[in-house]
C-alpha positions, 0 to 999 in steps of 0.5 A: 486550493480553490475555495470550498463550495459549502451548503448550509447545514444545521449545528454549524457543520456546513456540507462540503460537496467535494472533499477535494475542495478541502482535502489537499491533493497528494504531493507525490506524482508518478513520472512517465518514462520518456520515449526512448528511455530505458527503465525497468517496468517495476521501478520506482518513478515517484517524486515529491513536489515540495514547497506548496502551501498548507491548507488554511481555513477561516476558523480553527478548528474547521467544522464541516460535513462530508457526503455519505453516511457509512463507516466505509465512506468515512474511511474513504475520507481518511484515505484521502487525508492520509495521501499527504500526511500519514495521520496516526489513528489515535482512537476509535469508538466502539462499533455501531452494534455496541452503541445501539445496544446501549441506546435503548436504556435510560440515561443519556443516549449516544450522539454518534454511531462511531468516531474516528480520531487521528493525530499528526504523526509529529505529535508528542515528543521522542523519548530516546532509548539508552544505548540505541544504535539509532541514537543519532536519529532525528525524530519527527515528533515536535509536539504538534497538536494538529488532528482531526476526527470524523463522526457519524452523527445519529440525529442528522445521519451525517458524517461530521469532521472536526479538523484542527488544521494548524501544524507547528512545523512545515508540512511540505519541506525537504527536512520534513520529507526526510524525517517522516514516513514516506507516503502510503503509495511509496510504502505500498510499492515497497510491499509489492516488491517484497511480496514479489520475492525481491531482496534489498539489493534488487529493490534498491536498484529499482529506486535508482532511476537516472531520469527520475534523479535528474529531475532533482531540484529545490522543489522536486525530490525523488521518493527513493529516500523512503525506501530504506534497508530497515523497512525492507528488512522488517517487511521481509521478516513480517510478510513472508511468514505464510507457511508454504504447506497449507495442509498436511496432504500435498494435493489438498494443500495445492488445491487450497493454494489454487483458491488463494491465487484465484482470489488474488486475480492470478492466472492458473491452469491446474490438474491436481491429481495423483497421476502423470497428468498432474500440472500446477501452473500459475502467473501473477497479474504483473507477469501477465502484463509483462507478457502482453507488453513485451512478449510478442517476439520470443517465448522461451521455456526452461526446465528444472528436473527433480524439483520436489524431493518429497515424492508426493505423487504415488509410485515415486513419480517426480515433479518438474518445474518449467519456467516460461520466459520472455526477453527483458526489454531493459537488460536483455535477459530472461524475464519469468512470466509463468511457472508450471509444475508437472509430472511430465519430463517432456518439454 
C-alpha cells in the first residue's frame, strides 16, 4: 500500500485525500474467461489472492479525516472497508435529528451528529450450543480487538475515523478464508442466483468452473468455498417470501407488479384489461443482456396452454404462457429470455 497523502488538520486528525491510500484494496478479483473457453454467463468466476500484507500505520489507533460531511459518505467509506473484512456493526448513535433536538438545552452539547462503530468479525469468543449438529464447526472468533469508528464532528464539520487496526490473526490466510464469511461480492452473487429462482444444485454447478479451479495455488483460491448449502437454503427461505398476489383483484395485482418490475429496470409490455387483448410480458435485465449477446441467430417461442386455473378474465377466458428462448451458447439448450401471459391462443 502506498504511503498515505495527508493534509494537516486540527485536533490530530489529518485529512486523507484518497481513502484507498489507507483502505486496502479488495483481495477478490474476477477472472475473465479466455477466448474459446466455454463458461455459463452467470457462473462464479471470482478468486481470492492470499498472502498479502495487512495494512500498518505509524500510530495505534490511527486517526484521520476523510473527505465528505454526510452519513451517506460515511457509509461509502464503510463499504470500502468491508470489501476486505466483513466488519460487524457494533453500535450506531441516534440520528442527527434526535441529536439536534438535544443540543439546544443546557448542559454538555453533543460533539458529533452520528457515530458508526464496527468491530472485527473475529471479536469475542464462540459459546458452543450443546447437542448442536455443528459441534465440529471451527469458529472464527478469537477475541480480536480490531475495530474502527467514523464520526461526523460538529465543530469542524468533518468525518473522523478512529481505526484500531491491529488484529490478533492473519487476515489474508487460507485458514481465515475458510472459517470466515465470504466477501460481500460473493454473497451478492449468491443472492442474485437465488432471486433468479435457481435451487442449490444449479447454484453449486455454477461454482464449478474448470478454468477457474485450474488457477488454484498457495496464493490463489476460488471463492466457491463461500457458496454453501446452508447459506443458499437460508436465502431461499427468507428471500422468496413475497406473496405473488399483491391485491385481491388479479388485474390490480398485475398493475402493482408492473410498477414493481419497472422500478427494478425490467422490460415490460402490458395491456392489463379484462378482454381478449390482455397481455403481460416481462424480461429481466440479465435476460436482456443474454438476448443482446447470444440471440442474433435464432429466436424460439414455446406455448403453454391453460396456464392459469382461476379464470380471472370474464366469461371464462383462459390465459396462455409464451416463453421466448434463444440457444444457450454453453449447453446448446433453450435459454428463456422473456415471458408473456396473453389471452390469445394464437402463436
